[in-house]
C-alpha positions as CSV (number, residue, x, y, z in Angstrom):
1,M,39.6,97.9,148.5
2,S,36.0,97.2,147.6
3,P,35.1,94.9,144.7
4,A,33.7,98.0,142.9
5,G,36.9,99.9,143.3
6,E,38.9,96.9,142.1
7,R,36.7,96.6,139.1
8,M,37.1,100.4,138.4
9,E,40.9,100.2,138.7
10,S,41.0,97.1,136.5
11,T,38.9,98.8,133.9
12,E,41.1,101.9,134.0
13,F,44.2,99.8,133.7
14,F,42.7,97.9,130.8
15,G,41.7,101.1,129.1
16,V,45.1,102.7,129.3
17,N,46.8,99.7,128.0
18,M,44.3,99.3,125.2
19,I,45.0,102.9,124.1
20,R,48.8,102.2,124.2
21,F,48.2,99.0,122.2
22,L,46.1,100.8,119.6
23,R,48.6,103.6,119.4
24,R,51.4,101.2,118.7
25,I,49.3,99.5,116.0
26,L,48.6,102.9,114.5
27,V,52.3,103.9,114.5
28,A,53.3,100.5,113.1
29,A,50.8,100.8,110.4
30,I,52.0,104.3,109.4
31,L,55.6,103.3,109.5
32,A,54.9,100.2,107.4
33,A,52.9,102.3,104.9
34,G,55.4,105.1,105.0
35,L,54.7,108.8,105.5
36,T,51.2,109.9,104.8
37,F,50.9,111.7,101.5
38,V,48.5,114.6,101.1
39,P,47.5,115.5,97.6
40,F,48.1,119.2,97.7
41,A,49.8,119.2,94.3
42,N,52.0,117.0,92.2
43,V,55.8,117.0,92.5
44,P,57.2,119.1,89.6
45,A,58.8,117.2,86.7
46,A,62.0,119.1,87.5
47,T,62.4,117.2,90.7
48,G,65.2,114.8,90.0
49,A,64.6,111.2,90.9
50,S,68.2,110.9,92.0
51,E,67.6,113.7,94.5
52,C,64.6,111.9,95.9
53,A,66.5,108.6,96.1
54,Q,69.4,110.4,97.8
55,L,67.1,112.0,100.4
56,R,65.3,108.8,101.2
57,Y,68.7,107.1,101.6
58,D,69.9,109.8,104.0
59,I,66.7,109.5,106.0
60,K,67.2,105.7,106.2
61,Q,70.8,106.2,107.3
62,S,69.6,108.6,110.1
63,V,67.0,106.2,111.3
64,G,69.6,103.5,111.3
65,Y,71.9,105.6,113.5
66,S,69.1,106.2,116.1
67,D,69.3,104.4,119.4
68,S,65.6,104.7,119.9
69,S,63.6,101.5,119.7
70,G,60.7,101.1,117.3
71,Y,62.4,102.7,114.3
72,S,63.2,100.8,111.1
73,S,65.0,102.1,108.1
74,E,62.8,99.9,106.0
75,S,59.8,102.0,107.1
76,V,61.1,105.1,105.3
77,P,58.8,105.7,102.3
78,D,59.9,106.4,98.8
79,L,59.6,110.2,98.5
80,C,59.7,110.0,94.7
81,T,55.9,109.8,94.3
82,K,53.4,112.0,92.5
83,D,52.0,113.4,95.8
84,C,53.4,115.7,98.4
85,P,54.6,114.3,101.7
86,S,53.2,115.2,105.0
87,L,56.1,116.5,107.0
88,Y,53.9,116.6,110.1
89,N,54.1,112.8,110.2
90,F,57.8,112.9,109.5
91,Y,58.3,114.9,112.7
92,T,55.7,112.9,114.7
93,Y,57.0,109.5,114.1
94,F,60.7,110.1,113.7
95,P,61.3,112.6,116.6
96,E,64.8,111.6,117.7
97,I,66.8,110.7,114.5
98,P,70.0,112.7,114.1
99,G,69.8,115.6,111.8
100,R,66.0,115.5,111.6
101,D,65.6,119.2,111.2
102,A,68.1,119.4,108.3
103,L,66.4,116.4,106.6
104,A,63.0,118.0,107.0
105,A,64.4,121.2,105.5
106,R,65.7,119.2,102.5
107,V,62.2,117.6,102.1
108,I,60.7,121.1,102.1
109,Y,63.3,122.3,99.5
110,L,62.7,119.3,97.3
111,F,59.0,119.6,97.4
112,A,58.8,123.4,97.4
113,A,56.3,123.4,94.6
114,C,53.9,121.3,96.7
115,N,53.0,124.3,98.8
116,V,53.5,122.3,102.0
117,S,53.8,125.1,104.4
118,K,52.5,123.7,107.7
119,V,55.5,122.0,109.2
120,P,56.2,121.8,113.0
121,P,59.3,123.5,114.3
122,S,62.0,121.6,116.0
123,G,60.4,119.3,118.7
124,L,57.1,117.5,118.7
125,P,53.8,119.5,118.7
126,S,52.2,119.9,122.1
127,S,49.6,117.4,123.1
128,G,46.2,118.2,121.5
129,T,47.7,120.5,118.9
130,T,45.7,120.5,115.7
131,E,47.4,123.3,113.9
132,T,51.1,123.3,113.0
133,P,53.4,126.3,112.6
134,T,54.3,127.5,109.2
135,H,58.1,127.3,109.4
136,V,61.0,125.0,110.5
137,T,63.5,126.3,113.0
138,I,66.9,124.7,112.5
139,K,68.7,124.8,115.8
140,C,72.5,124.2,115.4
141,P,74.4,122.1,117.9
142,K,77.1,123.7,120.0
143,I,80.5,124.1,118.3
144,N,83.6,123.1,120.3
145,R,87.3,122.8,119.4
146,D,87.1,119.1,120.2
147,M,84.2,117.5,118.4
148,H,85.7,114.0,118.1
149,G,83.2,111.4,117.0
150,R,80.1,113.7,117.0
151,K,77.2,112.9,114.7
152,D,74.9,115.8,115.3
153,F,76.2,117.9,112.4
154,A,75.4,115.4,109.7
155,G,73.2,116.8,107.0
156,T,73.2,120.3,108.5
157,T,74.5,123.7,107.2
158,C,75.7,124.7,110.7
159,L,79.4,124.6,109.9
160,A,79.2,126.4,106.6
161,G,81.6,129.3,106.5
162,K,83.0,128.6,109.9
163,V,86.7,128.9,110.9
164,L,87.6,125.5,112.4
165,S,91.4,125.9,112.1
166,G,93.2,123.5,114.4
167,F,89.9,121.8,115.6
168,N,89.8,118.1,116.5
169,L,87.1,116.7,114.1
170,S,88.4,113.2,114.0
171,G,85.8,110.5,113.5
172,M,83.1,113.2,113.1
173,D,80.1,112.4,111.0
174,L,79.6,115.2,108.5
175,T,77.8,113.1,105.9
176,G,75.8,115.3,103.6
177,A,76.7,118.5,105.5
178,S,77.1,121.8,103.8
179,L,80.7,123.0,104.5
180,R,80.9,125.7,101.9
181,S,83.7,128.1,102.5
182,T,84.6,126.4,105.8
183,N,88.2,126.8,106.9
184,F,89.7,123.5,108.1
185,T,93.3,124.7,108.1
186,S,95.4,122.4,110.3
187,A,92.2,120.6,111.5
188,N,92.3,116.9,112.4
189,L,89.8,115.2,110.2
190,S,91.2,111.7,110.5
191,G,88.5,109.1,110.1
192,A,85.8,111.8,109.5
193,K,82.8,111.0,107.4
194,L,82.6,113.6,104.7
195,N,80.8,111.6,102.1
196,R,78.4,113.7,100.0
197,A,79.4,116.8,102.0
198,D,79.6,120.1,100.1
199,L,83.1,121.5,100.5
200,T,82.8,124.1,97.8
201,K,85.4,126.8,98.4
202,A,86.5,125.1,101.6
203,T,90.1,125.2,102.8
204,L,91.9,122.0,103.9
205,D,95.5,123.2,104.0
206,Y,97.7,121.4,106.4
207,S,94.8,119.2,107.6
208,N,94.9,115.6,108.6
209,L,92.8,113.4,106.3
210,Q,94.0,110.0,107.4
211,S,91.2,107.5,106.6
212,A,88.7,110.3,106.0
213,D,85.8,109.4,103.7
214,L,85.2,112.0,101.0
215,S,83.3,109.8,98.5
216,S,80.8,111.7,96.4
217,A,81.8,115.0,98.2
218,T,81.6,118.3,96.2
219,L,85.1,119.8,96.1
220,K,84.6,122.7,93.7
221,D,87.2,125.5,94.2
222,L,88.7,123.5,97.1
223,R,92.1,124.5,98.5
224,A,93.9,121.5,99.9
225,S,97.7,121.7,100.2
226,H,100.3,120.1,102.5
227,I,97.8,117.3,103.5
228,S,98.9,114.7,106.0
229,G,97.5,111.2,105.9
230,S,95.6,109.5,103.1
231,P,91.8,109.6,102.7
232,S,90.0,106.2,102.5
233,H,87.9,107.5,99.7
234,L,87.9,110.4,97.2
235,P,85.5,111.5,94.6
236,W,85.9,110.3,91.0
237,S,88.9,111.9,89.2
238,W,90.4,113.2,92.4
239,K,93.9,112.1,93.6
240,L,96.1,112.8,96.6
241,S,99.7,113.4,95.3
242,K,102.7,114.8,97.1
243,G,100.4,116.1,99.9
244,F,98.1,118.0,97.5
245,L,94.6,117.1,96.5
246,F,94.2,117.4,92.7
247,G,90.9,117.2,90.7
248,P,88.5,119.1,88.6
249,H,87.8,122.7,89.7
250,V,90.5,122.6,92.4
251,D,91.9,125.9,93.4
252,L,95.7,125.8,93.0
253,S,96.2,129.5,92.6
254,R,99.5,130.8,94.0
255,V,100.3,127.3,95.3
256,W,104.0,126.3,95.2
257,L,104.5,123.0,93.3
258,Q,108.1,123.7,92.2
259,G,110.0,120.6,91.2
260,L,107.2,118.1,91.7
261,T,106.4,115.2,89.4
262,L,102.7,115.4,88.5
263,D,101.1,112.8,86.2
264,N,97.7,111.4,85.3
265,L,95.7,114.2,86.9
266,D,92.4,115.7,85.9
267,L,92.8,119.5,86.3
268,S,89.9,120.5,84.1
269,Y,88.4,123.8,85.1
270,A,91.1,124.2,87.8
271,N,92.5,127.5,88.9
272,L,96.3,127.5,88.2
273,S,96.7,131.3,88.1
274,K,100.2,132.2,89.4
275,T,100.9,128.6,90.5
276,N,104.6,127.9,90.7
277,L,105.4,124.9,88.5
278,D,109.1,125.8,88.0
279,G,111.1,122.7,87.3
280,A,108.1,120.4,87.6
281,K,107.6,117.4,85.4
282,L,104.0,117.4,84.0
283,S,102.7,114.4,82.1
284,N,99.2,113.2,81.1
285,L,97.4,116.2,82.6
286,N,93.9,117.3,81.5
287,I,93.8,121.1,81.7
288,N,90.6,121.7,79.7
289,Q,89.1,125.1,80.5
290,A,91.6,125.6,83.3
291,T,92.7,129.1,84.3
292,F,96.3,128.4,83.3
293,T,98.8,131.2,84.0
294,P,101.5,129.5,86.1
295,S,105.2,130.0,86.2
296,L,106.8,127.3,84.1
297,K,110.5,128.0,84.2
298,S,112.4,124.8,83.2
299,T,109.2,122.8,83.4
300,T,109.0,119.6,81.2
301,T,105.7,118.4,79.8
302,R,104.2,115.6,77.8
303,G,100.7,114.1,77.2
304,I,98.9,117.4,78.0
305,T,95.3,117.5,76.8
306,G,92.4,120.0,76.8
307,R,92.0,123.6,75.9
308,P,92.8,126.0,78.7
309,A,90.4,128.9,79.4
310,T,93.3,131.3,79.2
311,W,95.3,131.0,76.0
312,S,98.7,132.1,77.2
313,V,99.8,128.6,76.3
314,L,99.6,126.3,73.2
315,I,99.3,122.6,73.4
316,V,101.1,120.9,70.5
317,N,101.5,117.1,70.3
318,G,100.8,116.9,74.0
319,Y,103.5,119.5,74.9
320,L,102.9,122.9,76.4
321,I,104.2,125.7,74.3
322,A,104.5,128.4,76.9
323,E,107.1,130.7,78.2
324,G,109.7,129.0,80.4
325,V,109.0,125.4,79.5
326,N,111.9,123.0,78.7
327,L,111.2,121.2,75.4
328,S,114.9,120.3,74.7
329,G,115.1,117.1,72.6
330,V,111.4,116.6,72.1
331,N,109.9,115.5,68.9
332,L,107.8,118.2,67.2
333,T,108.0,116.8,63.7
334,R,105.5,118.4,61.3
335,V,104.0,120.7,63.9
336,N,102.2,123.8,62.7
337,L,103.2,126.9,64.5
338,R,102.6,129.2,61.6
339,G,102.5,132.8,62.6
340,K,102.9,132.1,66.3
341,T,105.1,134.0,68.7
342,I,107.4,131.5,70.6
343,K,109.0,133.1,73.6
344,G,111.3,132.0,76.4
345,I,111.2,128.3,75.5
346,N,114.2,125.9,75.5
347,L,114.0,124.0,72.2
348,A,117.7,123.0,72.1
349,G,118.1,119.7,70.3
350,A,114.4,119.4,69.5
351,N,113.2,117.9,66.3
352,L,111.2,120.4,64.2
353,S,111.8,118.8,60.9
354,Y,109.1,119.5,58.3
355,A,107.4,121.9,60.7
356,D,105.4,124.8,59.4
357,L,107.1,127.8,61.0
358,S,106.3,130.4,58.4
359,S,106.1,133.9,59.8
360,T,106.8,132.5,63.3
361,K,108.6,134.8,65.7
362,F,111.2,133.3,68.1
363,I,112.0,135.5,71.1
364,S,114.7,134.4,73.6
365,V,114.3,130.8,72.5
366,G,117.1,128.2,73.0
367,L,117.7,126.6,69.5
368,K,121.2,125.1,69.8
369,G,121.4,121.9,67.8
370,T,117.7,122.1,66.8
371,N,116.6,120.1,63.7
372,F,114.7,122.2,61.1
373,D,115.3,119.9,58.2
374,G,112.6,120.3,55.5
375,A,110.8,122.9,57.6
376,K,108.9,125.9,56.2
377,L,110.7,129.0,57.6
378,D,109.6,131.6,55.1
379,G,109.3,135.0,56.8
380,A,110.2,133.6,60.2
381,N,112.1,135.8,62.6
382,F,115.2,134.4,64.4
383,D,116.7,137.7,65.2
384,K,119.3,137.4,68.0
385,A,118.6,133.6,68.3
386,D,121.3,131.2,69.2
387,L,121.2,128.5,66.5
388,T,124.7,127.2,66.9
389,G,125.0,123.7,65.4
390,A,121.4,123.6,64.1
391,S,120.5,121.7,61.0
392,I,118.5,123.6,58.5
393,Q,118.8,121.3,55.4
394,R,116.4,121.2,52.5
395,A,114.4,124.0,54.2
396,S,112.6,127.0,52.7
397,A,113.8,130.1,54.5
398,V,112.8,132.8,51.9
399,S,112.9,136.3,53.4
400,T,113.7,134.8,56.8
401,S,115.5,137.1,59.3
402,F,118.6,135.8,61.1
403,A,119.8,139.3,62.0
404,N,122.3,139.3,64.9
405,A,121.8,135.5,65.3
406,K,124.5,133.0,66.2
407,L,124.7,130.7,63.2
408,G,128.1,129.0,63.9
409,R,128.3,125.6,62.3
410,V,124.7,125.7,61.1
411,D,124.1,123.3,58.1
412,F,122.1,125.2,55.4
413,S,122.7,122.5,52.7
414,N,120.1,122.4,49.9
415,S,118.1,125.2,51.5
416,N,116.5,128.2,49.9
417,L,117.5,131.4,51.7
418,T,116.5,133.8,49.0
419,G,116.1,137.3,50.4
420,A,117.0,136.2,53.9
421,N,118.5,138.8,56.3
422,L,121.9,137.7,57.8
423,S,122.9,141.2,58.8
424,Y,125.5,141.2,61.7
425,A,124.9,137.4,62.1
426,D,127.8,135.2,63.2
427,I,128.0,132.7,60.3
428,Y,131.4,131.3,60.9
429,G,131.8,127.7,59.9
430,V,128.3,127.3,58.2
431,R,127.8,124.7,55.6
432,I,126.2,126.1,52.4
433,E,126.3,123.1,50.0
434,K,123.9,123.9,47.1
435,T,122.3,126.6,49.2
436,D,120.5,129.4,47.4
437,L,121.9,132.7,49.0
438,S,120.6,135.0,46.3
439,K,119.6,138.5,47.4
440,V,120.7,137.7,51.0
441,R,121.5,140.7,53.1
442,M,125.0,140.5,54.7
443,D,125.2,144.0,56.3
444,G,127.9,144.1,58.9
445,A,129.4,140.8,57.9
446,R,133.2,140.3,58.0
447,S,134.9,140.4,54.6
448,S,136.2,136.8,54.9
449,I,134.1,134.0,56.5
450,Y,135.1,130.4,56.8
451,V,132.4,128.1,55.2
452,S,132.1,124.7,53.7
453,G,130.4,123.5,50.5
454,T,129.6,125.1,47.2
455,P,126.5,127.3,47.2
456,K,123.9,127.3,44.5
457,A,123.8,131.1,44.4
458,L,125.5,133.9,46.3
459,P,124.6,137.5,47.2
460,A,125.7,140.1,44.8
461,G,129.4,140.9,45.2
462,W,130.3,137.8,47.2
463,I,132.4,134.8,46.2
464,V,133.6,131.5,47.7
465,L,137.4,131.1,47.5
466,N,139.4,128.4,49.2
467,G,136.7,127.7,51.8
468,Y,136.0,131.3,52.6
469,L,133.0,133.4,51.8
470,K,134.5,136.7,50.6
471,K,133.5,140.1,49.5
472,P,136.4,141.4,47.3
């Protein structure tokens, strides 16, 4: 080769390398300074700083996942500035990071008021391009039944609403992904990264969550029963117990929780409509604003707090007062249930001393051996109730109805039963020491009834003789 040719080749080689060198310097400068910001408009005040910080964190994470050289997570700029970002540079200088399209879409959403419309579609702009398209095309990765360890769905909406029943998603990176209404029934999610994922209305029934990371995930209206394995992290206030995920807004409607012991759970705003809690032991539950219409047959409760959105139940002293519950032996001293209707509850042996039960109606309530000492029972309705062995001493039961009730061995000592209705009641063996029975109705009563004690007053036409209440 001639000396002139060698000089030409050397010059060309030098020029090419100089261009590459200058390009690297330019890229490094842009990366060091962060994305270029173009002052189209200011970011609206409504843009939350926490959203900006979260987005920047996710971009840094994605850069850190990339195998391509030359990227540094420290180069990602703080998007929380007064000016709008240039997404063109975001695409140009981070072409290969995982979930780039989804991240760009989030930038567009966050800075929607900036009127940044010129954003390149998926893929770098062609060489020499000066104009950029006006939309972003999000291309979803291919979905397979076995997606073990895949990272290309992180931050995307590609799996939202999909049916992934029985899929192998173990070790999959779904960080920040939208999984709204996705069906993961019987899916293997062991070791999956679901942190910050949106699982609103998703279904995780029978799924494997061993070592899955659900930290900061959104689990509103989530259905998650018969879970196997234990997640490594759960959002605040969420717990895995007995194979069920429990937390605020959880959907437990029609779920079978019969006989389970559930304690220290936040079920605020949860859906417990037609949930089977028969025989369950519930303690220290927050059911504030919960849709609460479960089956509670023989259920025991204590430490219940909050105000359910559906008032088919009452909460008194931490106990549920609802049809079917078992409150036998509990302490309800001085409770105020004035004018309430109490139905289908077992209060046998409970302590209701000094309670205000005026005008309260008891329907199919177990009251054997219940303590009503000092209680206000005026106008209450105990018709057909079984009060066998109950203590109603020093109580006010004016105009109270005990019609057809079982009152065997009830102690009415020092109580005022003026105008009470004992028609057709079984009052064999009652104690009436200093009891005021004036104007009491005794229709259908036997003419001779064994009693103990000397009453303060008797109904017209009745006497006590040799331990028997008689009507001559």
